[in-house]
SEFIZA-3560 file (N, C-alpha, C; in Angstrom, 3 decimals):
REM SEFIZA-3560
<numar><xx>14.619</xx><yy>-34.941</yy><zz>-15.759</zz><atom>N</atom></numar>
<numar><xx>15.029</xx><yy>-33.669</yy><zz>-16.573</zz><atom>CA</atom></numar>
<numar><xx>15.667</xx><yy>-32.637</yy><zz>-16.098</zz><atom>C</atom></numar>
<numar><xx>16.489</xx><yy>-32.084</yy><zz>-16.573</zz><atom>N</atom></numar>
<numar><xx>17.629</xx><yy>-30.815</yy><zz>-16.101</zz><atom>CA</atom></numar>
<numar><xx>16.885</xx><yy>-29.490</yy><zz>-15.907</zz><atom>C</atom></numar>
<numar><xx>16.989</xx><yy>-28.782</yy><zz>-15.386</zz><atom>N</atom></numar>
<numar><xx>16.247</xx><yy>-27.060</yy><zz>-15.403</zz><atom>CA</atom></numar>
<numar><xx>17.780</xx><yy>-26.620</yy><zz>-15.750</zz><atom>C</atom></numar>
<numar><xx>17.923</xx><yy>-25.520</yy><zz>-16.695</zz><atom>N</atom></numar>
<numar><xx>18.927</xx><yy>-24.843</yy><zz>-16.549</zz><atom>CA</atom></numar>
<numar><xx>18.773</xx><yy>-23.605</yy><zz>-16.640</zz><atom>C</atom></numar>
<numar><xx>19.596</xx><yy>-22.641</yy><zz>-16.018</zz><atom>N</atom></numar>
<numar><xx>19.534</xx><yy>-21.514</yy><zz>-15.787</zz><atom>CA</atom></numar>
<numar><xx>20.117</xx><yy>-20.195</yy><zz>-17.046</zz><atom>C</atom></numar>
<numar><xx>19.350</xx><yy>-19.476</yy><zz>-17.395</zz><atom>N</atom></numar>
<numar><xx>19.905</xx><yy>-18.818</yy><zz>-18.714</zz><atom>CA</atom></numar>
<numar><xx>19.951</xx><yy>-17.115</yy><zz>-18.900</zz><atom>C</atom></numar>
<numar><xx>20.666</xx><yy>-16.314</yy><zz>-19.182</zz><atom>N</atom></numar>
<numar><xx>20.522</xx><yy>-14.964</yy><zz>-19.177</zz><atom>CA</atom></numar>
<numar><xx>20.908</xx><yy>-14.393</yy><zz>-20.433</zz><atom>C</atom></numar>
<numar><xx>19.870</xx><yy>-13.578</yy><zz>-20.812</zz><atom>N</atom></numar>
<numar><xx>20.086</xx><yy>-13.209</yy><zz>-22.667</zz><atom>CA</atom></numar>
<numar><xx>20.984</xx><yy>-11.741</yy><zz>-22.402</zz><atom>C</atom></numar>
<numar><xx>21.573</xx><yy>-12.122</yy><zz>-23.420</zz><atom>N</atom></numar>
<numar><xx>22.761</xx><yy>-10.920</yy><zz>-23.474</zz><atom>CA</atom></numar>
<numar><xx>22.598</xx><yy>-10.025</yy><zz>-24.068</zz><atom>C</atom></numar>
<numar><xx>20.795</xx><yy>-9.845</yy><zz>-24.660</zz><atom>N</atom></numar>
<numar><xx>20.510</xx><yy>-8.904</yy><zz>-25.822</zz><atom>CA</atom></numar>
<numar><xx>19.235</xx><yy>-7.703</yy><zz>-24.350</zz><atom>C</atom></numar>
<numar><xx>18.724</xx><yy>-8.526</yy><zz>-23.596</zz><atom>N</atom></numar>
<numar><xx>17.652</xx><yy>-7.556</yy><zz>-22.642</zz><atom>CA</atom></numar>
<numar><xx>18.720</xx><yy>-7.816</yy><zz>-21.418</zz><atom>C</atom></numar>
<numar><xx>19.221</xx><yy>-8.856</yy><zz>-20.991</zz><atom>N</atom></numar>
<numar><xx>19.721</xx><yy>-8.624</yy><zz>-19.384</zz><atom>CA</atom></numar>
<numar><xx>18.790</xx><yy>-9.909</yy><zz>-18.828</zz><atom>C</atom></numar>
<numar><xx>17.631</xx><yy>-10.173</yy><zz>-19.280</zz><atom>N</atom></numar>
<numar><xx>16.934</xx><yy>-11.221</yy><zz>-18.277</zz><atom>CA</atom></numar>
<numar><xx>17.084</xx><yy>-12.458</yy><zz>-18.295</zz><atom>C</atom></numar>
<numar><xx>16.930</xx><yy>-12.610</yy><zz>-17.271</zz><atom>N</atom></numar>
<numar><xx>17.477</xx><yy>-14.259</yy><zz>-16.443</zz><atom>CA</atom></numar>
<numar><xx>16.295</xx><yy>-15.185</yy><zz>-16.696</zz><atom>C</atom></numar>
<numar><xx>16.092</xx><yy>-16.740</yy><zz>-17.251</zz><atom>N</atom></numar>
<numar><xx>14.900</xx><yy>-17.221</yy><zz>-17.465</zz><atom>CA</atom></numar>
<numar><xx>15.316</xx><yy>-18.784</yy><zz>-17.094</zz><atom>C</atom></numar>
<numar><xx>14.713</xx><yy>-20.020</yy><zz>-16.460</zz><atom>N</atom></numar>
<numar><xx>14.986</xx><yy>-21.364</yy><zz>-16.907</zz><atom>CA</atom></numar>
<numar><xx>14.384</xx><yy>-21.717</yy><zz>-17.968</zz><atom>C</atom></numar>
<numar><xx>15.178</xx><yy>-22.976</yy><zz>-18.694</zz><atom>N</atom></numar>
<numar><xx>14.682</xx><yy>-23.754</yy><zz>-19.820</zz><atom>CA</atom></numar>
<numar><xx>14.558</xx><yy>-25.320</yy><zz>-18.888</zz><atom>C</atom></numar>
<numar><xx>13.435</xx><yy>-25.658</yy><zz>-19.312</zz><atom>N</atom></numar>
<numar><xx>13.774</xx><yy>-27.246</yy><zz>-19.282</zz><atom>CA</atom></numar>
<numar><xx>14.064</xx><yy>-28.103</yy><zz>-20.324</zz><atom>C</atom></numar>
<numar><xx>15.229</xx><yy>-29.049</yy><zz>-20.133</zz><atom>N</atom></numar>
<numar><xx>15.422</xx><yy>-30.204</yy><zz>-21.278</zz><atom>CA</atom></numar>
<numar><xx>14.942</xx><yy>-31.422</yy><zz>-21.251</zz><atom>C</atom></numar>
<numar><xx>14.596</xx><yy>-32.186</yy><zz>-21.743</zz><atom>N</atom></numar>
<numar><xx>14.318</xx><yy>-33.470</yy><zz>-21.817</zz><atom>CA</atom></numar>
<numar><xx>15.591</xx><yy>-34.579</yy><zz>-21.586</zz><atom>C</atom></numar>
<numar><xx>16.751</xx><yy>-34.109</yy><zz>-21.642</zz><atom>N</atom></numar>
<numar><xx>17.758</xx><yy>-34.677</yy><zz>-21.013</zz><atom>CA</atom></numar>
<numar><xx>19.159</xx><yy>-33.927</yy><zz>-20.906</zz><atom>C</atom></numar>
<numar><xx>20.184</xx><yy>-34.621</yy><zz>-20.463</zz><atom>N</atom></numar>
<numar><xx>21.381</xx><yy>-33.692</yy><zz>-19.606</zz><atom>CA</atom></numar>
<numar><xx>22.054</xx><yy>-33.429</yy><zz>-21.278</zz><atom>C</atom></numar>
<numar><xx>21.800</xx><yy>-34.567</yy><zz>-22.189</zz><atom>N</atom></numar>
<numar><xx>23.081</xx><yy>-34.516</yy><zz>-23.477</zz><atom>CA</atom></numar>
<numar><xx>21.914</xx><yy>-33.314</yy><zz>-24.621</zz><atom>C</atom></numar>
<numar><xx>20.522</xx><yy>-32.994</yy><zz>-24.597</zz><atom>N</atom></numar>
<numar><xx>20.228</xx><yy>-32.343</yy><zz>-25.378</zz><atom>CA</atom></numar>
<numar><xx>20.474</xx><yy>-31.081</yy><zz>-25.799</zz><atom>C</atom></numar>
<numar><xx>21.258</xx><yy>-31.227</yy><zz>-26.848</zz><atom>N</atom></numar>
<numar><xx>22.073</xx><yy>-29.607</yy><zz>-27.267</zz><atom>CA</atom></numar>
<numar><xx>21.040</xx><yy>-29.109</yy><zz>-28.713</zz><atom>C</atom></numar>
<numar><xx>20.285</xx><yy>-27.482</yy><zz>-27.738</zz><atom>N</atom></numar>
<numar><xx>19.743</xx><yy>-26.549</yy><zz>-28.297</zz><atom>CA</atom></numar>
<numar><xx>19.790</xx><yy>-25.415</yy><zz>-27.842</zz><atom>C</atom></numar>
<numar><xx>20.033</xx><yy>-24.424</yy><zz>-28.379</zz><atom>N</atom></numar>
<numar><xx>19.901</xx><yy>-23.349</yy><zz>-27.693</zz><atom>CA</atom></numar>
<numar><xx>18.714</xx><yy>-22.513</yy><zz>-27.817</zz><atom>C</atom></numar>
<numar><xx>18.217</xx><yy>-22.150</yy><zz>-26.404</zz><atom>N</atom></numar>
<numar><xx>17.036</xx><yy>-21.621</yy><zz>-26.307</zz><atom>CA</atom></numar>
<numar><xx>17.001</xx><yy>-20.037</yy><zz>-26.822</zz><atom>C</atom></numar>
<numar><xx>15.664</xx><yy>-19.692</yy><zz>-27.001</zz><atom>N</atom></numar>
<numar><xx>15.648</xx><yy>-18.348</yy><zz>-27.129</zz><atom>CA</atom></numar>
<numar><xx>14.986</xx><yy>-17.541</yy><zz>-25.798</zz><atom>C</atom></numar>
<numar><xx>14.894</xx><yy>-16.055</yy><zz>-25.683</zz><atom>N</atom></numar>
<numar><xx>14.862</xx><yy>-15.422</yy><zz>-24.598</zz><atom>CA</atom></numar>
<numar><xx>13.249</xx><yy>-15.078</yy><zz>-24.645</zz><atom>C</atom></numar>
<numar><xx>12.691</xx><yy>-15.778</yy><zz>-23.324</zz><atom>N</atom></numar>
<numar><xx>11.389</xx><yy>-15.515</yy><zz>-23.041</zz><atom>CA</atom></numar>
<numar><xx>10.542</xx><yy>-13.746</yy><zz>-23.696</zz><atom>C</atom></numar>
<numar><xx>11.556</xx><yy>-12.907</yy><zz>-23.529</zz><atom>N</atom></numar>
<numar><xx>11.302</xx><yy>-11.641</yy><zz>-22.887</zz><atom>CA</atom></numar>
<numar><xx>11.209</xx><yy>-11.047</yy><zz>-24.448</zz><atom>C</atom></numar>
<numar><xx>12.313</xx><yy>-11.388</yy><zz>-24.652</zz><atom>N</atom></numar>
<numar><xx>12.858</xx><yy>-10.684</yy><zz>-26.461</zz><atom>CA</atom></numar>
<numar><xx>12.830</xx><yy>-11.103</yy><zz>-27.306</zz><atom>C</atom></numar>
<numar><xx>12.706</xx><yy>-12.923</yy><zz>-27.341</zz><atom>N</atom></numar>
<numar><xx>13.034</xx><yy>-13.840</yy><zz>-28.272</zz><atom>CA</atom></numar>
<numar><xx>14.498</xx><yy>-13.701</yy><zz>-28.598</zz><atom>C</atom></numar>
<numar><xx>15.582</xx><yy>-13.263</yy><zz>-28.554</zz><atom>N</atom></numar>
<numar><xx>16.524</xx><yy>-13.051</yy><zz>-28.609</zz><atom>CA</atom></numar>
<numar><xx>17.268</xx><yy>-14.482</yy><zz>-28.554</zz><atom>C</atom></numar>
<numar><xx>18.183</xx><yy>-15.364</yy><zz>-29.481</zz><atom>N</atom></numar>
<numar><xx>18.798</xx><yy>-16.511</yy><zz>-29.293</zz><atom>CA</atom></numar>
<numar><xx>20.252</xx><yy>-16.046</yy><zz>-28.654</zz><atom>C</atom></numar>
<numar><xx>20.460</xx><yy>-15.020</yy><zz>-28.501</zz><atom>N</atom></numar>
<numar><xx>21.842</xx><yy>-14.373</yy><zz>-27.770</zz><atom>CA</atom></numar>
<numar><xx>21.695</xx><yy>-14.823</yy><zz>-26.389</zz><atom>C</atom></numar>
<numar><xx>21.764</xx><yy>-15.820</yy><zz>-25.779</zz><atom>N</atom></numar>
<numar><xx>21.824</xx><yy>-16.556</yy><zz>-24.098</zz><atom>CA</atom></numar>
<numar><xx>22.797</xx><yy>-17.085</yy><zz>-24.309</zz><atom>C</atom></numar>
<numar><xx>23.125</xx><yy>-16.949</yy><zz>-22.818</zz><atom>N</atom></numar>
<numar><xx>24.510</xx><yy>-17.770</yy><zz>-22.150</zz><atom>CA</atom></numar>
<numar><xx>23.651</xx><yy>-18.494</yy><zz>-20.943</zz><atom>C</atom></numar>
<numar><xx>24.560</xx><yy>-20.027</yy><zz>-20.781</zz><atom>N</atom></numar>
<numar><xx>24.101</xx><yy>-20.916</yy><zz>-19.621</zz><atom>CA</atom></numar>
<numar><xx>24.845</xx><yy>-20.280</yy><zz>-18.401</zz><atom>C</atom></numar>
<numar><xx>23.860</xx><yy>-19.999</yy><zz>-16.966</zz><atom>N</atom></numar>
<numar><xx>24.209</xx><yy>-19.401</yy><zz>-15.747</zz><atom>CA</atom></numar>
<numar><xx>25.142</xx><yy>-20.896</yy><zz>-14.984</zz><atom>C</atom></numar>
<numar><xx>25.604</xx><yy>-20.582</yy><zz>-14.275</zz><atom>N</atom></numar>
<numar><xx>26.113</xx><yy>-21.570</yy><zz>-13.107</zz><atom>CA</atom></numar>
<numar><xx>25.188</xx><yy>-21.214</yy><zz>-12.251</zz><atom>C</atom></numar>
<numar><xx>24.476</xx><yy>-22.442</yy><zz>-11.722</zz><atom>N</atom></numar>
<numar><xx>23.778</xx><yy>-22.405</yy><zz>-10.837</zz><atom>CA</atom></numar>
<numar><xx>24.152</xx><yy>-22.594</yy><zz>-9.589</zz><atom>C</atom></numar>
<numar><xx>23.813</xx><yy>-21.692</yy><zz>-8.459</zz><atom>N</atom></numar>
<numar><xx>24.521</xx><yy>-22.001</yy><zz>-7.261</zz><atom>CA</atom></numar>
<numar><xx>23.900</xx><yy>-23.113</yy><zz>-6.473</zz><atom>C</atom></numar>
<numar><xx>22.558</xx><yy>-23.760</yy><zz>-6.586</zz><atom>N</atom></numar>
<numar><xx>21.822</xx><yy>-24.571</yy><zz>-6.315</zz><atom>CA</atom></numar>
<numar><xx>22.523</xx><yy>-26.263</yy><zz>-6.553</zz><atom>C</atom></numar>
<numar><xx>23.308</xx><yy>-26.278</yy><zz>-7.420</zz><atom>N</atom></numar>
<numar><xx>23.907</xx><yy>-27.470</yy><zz>-8.018</zz><atom>CA</atom></numar>
<numar><xx>25.203</xx><yy>-27.522</yy><zz>-7.779</zz><atom>C</atom></numar>
<numar><xx>25.972</xx><yy>-26.163</yy><zz>-7.310</zz><atom>N</atom></numar>
<numar><xx>27.426</xx><yy>-26.609</yy><zz>-6.850</zz><atom>CA</atom></numar>
<numar><xx>27.595</xx><yy>-26.626</yy><zz>-5.099</zz><atom>C</atom></numar>
<numar><xx>28.836</xx><yy>-27.518</yy><zz>-5.159</zz><atom>N</atom></numar>
<numar><xx>28.834</xx><yy>-28.309</yy><zz>-3.735</zz><atom>CA</atom></numar>
<numar><xx>29.474</xx><yy>-26.818</yy><zz>-2.938</zz><atom>C</atom></numar>
<numar><xx>28.634</xx><yy>-26.804</yy><zz>-1.885</zz><atom>N</atom></numar>
<numar><xx>29.082</xx><yy>-25.871</yy><zz>-1.117</zz><atom>CA</atom></numar>
<numar><xx>28.757</xx><yy>-24.078</yy><zz>-1.154</zz><atom>C</atom></numar>
<numar><xx>27.502</xx><yy>-24.398</yy><zz>-1.967</zz><atom>N</atom></numar>
<numar><xx>27.221</xx><yy>-22.933</yy><zz>-2.596</zz><atom>CA</atom></numar>
<numar><xx>26.311</xx><yy>-22.098</yy><zz>-1.573</zz><atom>C</atom></numar>
<numar><xx>25.864</xx><yy>-21.030</yy><zz>-1.625</zz><atom>N</atom></numar>
<numar><xx>25.355</xx><yy>-20.248</yy><zz>-0.481</zz><atom>CA</atom></numar>
<numar><xx>23.886</xx><yy>-20.873</yy><zz>-0.275</zz><atom>C</atom></numar>
<numar><xx>23.249</xx><yy>-21.215</yy><zz>-2.083</zz><atom>N</atom></numar>
<numar><xx>21.873</xx><yy>-21.949</yy><zz>-1.351</zz><atom>CA</atom></numar>
<numar><xx>21.460</xx><yy>-23.114</yy><zz>-0.640</zz><atom>C</atom></numar>
<numar><xx>22.833</xx><yy>-23.615</yy><zz>-0.467</zz><atom>N</atom></numar>
<numar><xx>22.468</xx><yy>-24.626</yy><zz>0.693</zz><atom>CA</atom></numar>
<numar><xx>22.870</xx><yy>-24.432</yy><zz>1.884</zz><atom>C</atom></numar>
<numar><xx>23.123</xx><yy>-23.705</yy><zz>2.276</zz><atom>N</atom></numar>
<numar><xx>23.503</xx><yy>-23.173</yy><zz>3.551</zz><atom>CA</atom></numar>
<numar><xx>22.355</xx><yy>-22.889</yy><zz>4.163</zz><atom>C</atom></numar>
<numar><xx>22.205</xx><yy>-22.275</yy><zz>5.920</zz><atom>N</atom></numar>
<numar><xx>21.204</xx><yy>-21.404</yy><zz>6.715</zz><atom>CA</atom></numar>
<numar><xx>19.716</xx><yy>-22.457</yy><zz>6.919</zz><atom>C</atom></numar>
<numar><xx>19.035</xx><yy>-22.062</yy><zz>7.401</zz><atom>N</atom></numar>
<numar><xx>17.748</xx><yy>-22.743</yy><zz>7.973</zz><atom>CA</atom></numar>
<numar><xx>16.948</xx><yy>-22.933</yy><zz>6.663</zz><atom>C</atom></numar>
<numar><xx>16.397</xx><yy>-24.776</yy><zz>6.905</zz><atom>N</atom></numar>
<numar><xx>15.536</xx><yy>-24.794</yy><zz>5.729</zz><atom>CA</atom></numar>
<numar><xx>16.269</xx><yy>-25.523</yy><zz>4.744</zz><atom>C</atom></numar>
<numar><xx>18.178</xx><yy>-25.464</yy><zz>4.621</zz><atom>N</atom></numar>
<numar><xx>18.860</xx><yy>-26.829</yy><zz>3.639</zz><atom>CA</atom></numar>
<numar><xx>18.507</xx><yy>-27.532</yy><zz>4.144</zz><atom>C</atom></numar>
<numar><xx>19.023</xx><yy>-28.596</yy><zz>3.605</zz><atom>N</atom></numar>
<numar><xx>19.186</xx><yy>-30.248</yy><zz>3.337</zz><atom>CA</atom></numar>
<numar><xx>20.179</xx><yy>-30.212</yy><zz>4.988</zz><atom>C</atom></numar>
<numar><xx>21.498</xx><yy>-29.485</yy><zz>5.232</zz><atom>N</atom></numar>
<numar><xx>21.921</xx><yy>-29.760</yy><zz>5.978</zz><atom>CA</atom></numar>
<numar><xx>21.676</xx><yy>-29.426</yy><zz>7.375</zz><atom>C</atom></numar>
<numar><xx>21.198</xx><yy>-28.165</yy><zz>7.580</zz><atom>N</atom></numar>
<numar><xx>19.930</xx><yy>-28.177</yy><zz>9.179</zz><atom>CA</atom></numar>
<numar><xx>18.998</xx><yy>-28.816</yy><zz>9.297</zz><atom>C</atom></numar>
<numar><xx>18.348</xx><yy>-29.374</yy><zz>8.276</zz><atom>N</atom></numar>
<numar><xx>17.132</xx><yy>-30.513</yy><zz>8.407</zz><atom>CA</atom></numar>
<numar><xx>17.653</xx><yy>-31.821</yy><zz>9.204</zz><atom>C</atom></numar>
<numar><xx>19.019</xx><yy>-32.100</yy><zz>8.907</zz><atom>N</atom></numar>
<numar><xx>19.544</xx><yy>-33.397</yy><zz>9.420</zz><atom>CA</atom></numar>
<numar><xx>20.526</xx><yy>-32.974</yy><zz>10.755</zz><atom>C</atom></numar>
<numar><xx>20.816</xx><yy>-31.687</yy><zz>10.830</zz><atom>N</atom></numar>
<numar><xx>21.942</xx><yy>-31.663</yy><zz>11.648</zz><atom>CA</atom></numar>
<numar><xx>21.098</xx><yy>-31.386</yy><zz>13.273</zz><atom>C</atom></numar>
<numar><xx>21.832</xx><yy>-32.119</yy><zz>14.439</zz><atom>N</atom></numar>
<numar><xx>21.694</xx><yy>-32.636</yy><zz>15.509</zz><atom>CA</atom></numar>
<numar><xx>22.527</xx><yy>-31.312</yy><zz>16.614</zz><atom>C</atom></numar>
<numar><xx>22.866</xx><yy>-30.363</yy><zz>15.998</zz><atom>N</atom></numar>
<numar><xx>23.950</xx><yy>-29.555</yy><zz>16.729</zz><atom>CA</atom></numar>
<numar><xx>22.652</xx><yy>-28.787</yy><zz>17.437</zz><atom>C</atom></numar>
<numar><xx>22.757</xx><yy>-27.595</yy><zz>18.301</zz><atom>N</atom></numar>
<numar><xx>22.197</xx><yy>-26.665</yy><zz>18.924</zz><atom>CA</atom></numar>
<numar><xx>22.148</xx><yy>-25.320</yy><zz>18.471</zz><atom>C</atom></numar>
<numar><xx>23.781</xx><yy>-25.252</yy><zz>17.508</zz><atom>N</atom></numar>
<numar><xx>24.164</xx><yy>-24.090</yy><zz>17.294</zz><atom>CA</atom></numar>
<numar><xx>24.481</xx><yy>-24.323</yy><zz>15.731</zz><atom>C</atom></numar>
<numar><xx>24.429</xx><yy>-23.323</yy><zz>14.536</zz><atom>N</atom></numar>
<numar><xx>24.888</xx><yy>-23.402</yy><zz>13.447</zz><atom>CA</atom></numar>
<numar><xx>26.236</xx><yy>-23.141</yy><zz>13.370</zz><atom>C</atom></numar>
<numar><xx>26.860</xx><yy>-22.518</yy><zz>14.252</zz><atom>N</atom></numar>
<numar><xx>28.371</xx><yy>-22.249</yy><zz>14.333</zz><atom>CA</atom></numar>
<numar><xx>29.331</xx><yy>-23.363</yy><zz>14.449</zz><atom>C</atom></numar>
<numar><xx>28.758</xx><yy>-24.707</yy><zz>14.803</zz><atom>N</atom></numar>
<numar><xx>29.866</xx><yy>-25.653</yy><zz>15.360</zz><atom>CA</atom></numar>
<numar><xx>29.600</xx><yy>-26.468</yy><zz>14.071</zz><atom>C</atom></numar>
<numar><xx>28.674</xx><yy>-26.651</yy><zz>13.307</zz><atom>N</atom></numar>
<numar><xx>28.411</xx><yy>-27.363</yy><zz>11.686</zz><atom>CA</atom></numar>
<numar><xx>28.781</xx><yy>-26.633</yy><zz>10.536</zz><atom>C</atom></numar>
<numar><xx>28.974</xx><yy>-25.330</yy><zz>10.755</zz><atom>N</atom></numar>
<numar><xx>29.414</xx><yy>-24.507</yy><zz>9.716</zz><atom>CA</atom></numar>
<numar><xx>28.422</xx><yy>-24.106</yy><zz>8.749</zz><atom>C</atom></numar>
<numar><xx>26.685</xx><yy>-24.309</yy><zz>9.378</zz><atom>N</atom></numar>
<numar><xx>25.521</xx><yy>-24.014</yy><zz>8.515</zz><atom>CA</atom></numar>
<numar><xx>25.798</xx><yy>-22.526</yy><zz>8.745</zz><atom>C</atom></numar>
//
C-alpha cells in the first residue's frame, strides 16, 4: 500500500495519506482544515539519489565497506 505526501493549499499543512493501491484515484482532504484543495508532494525518499538516502543510517552506509564516506559519495 503506497503512502503519499500532500500539502494543503488552504492552510499550508503537510500530511500523509495511505492508499490501498497505486491505481486508487481519490482526492484526500486535509486533516487539519478539512479542505479538499490539496496537492501531492514529491517525496525525496522515493527519489533516486535524494538527500534522504544519504548519510549515516542510510542503506548505502549500512553496506559500505569504505572507511570514509568521501570515497563512496555518501
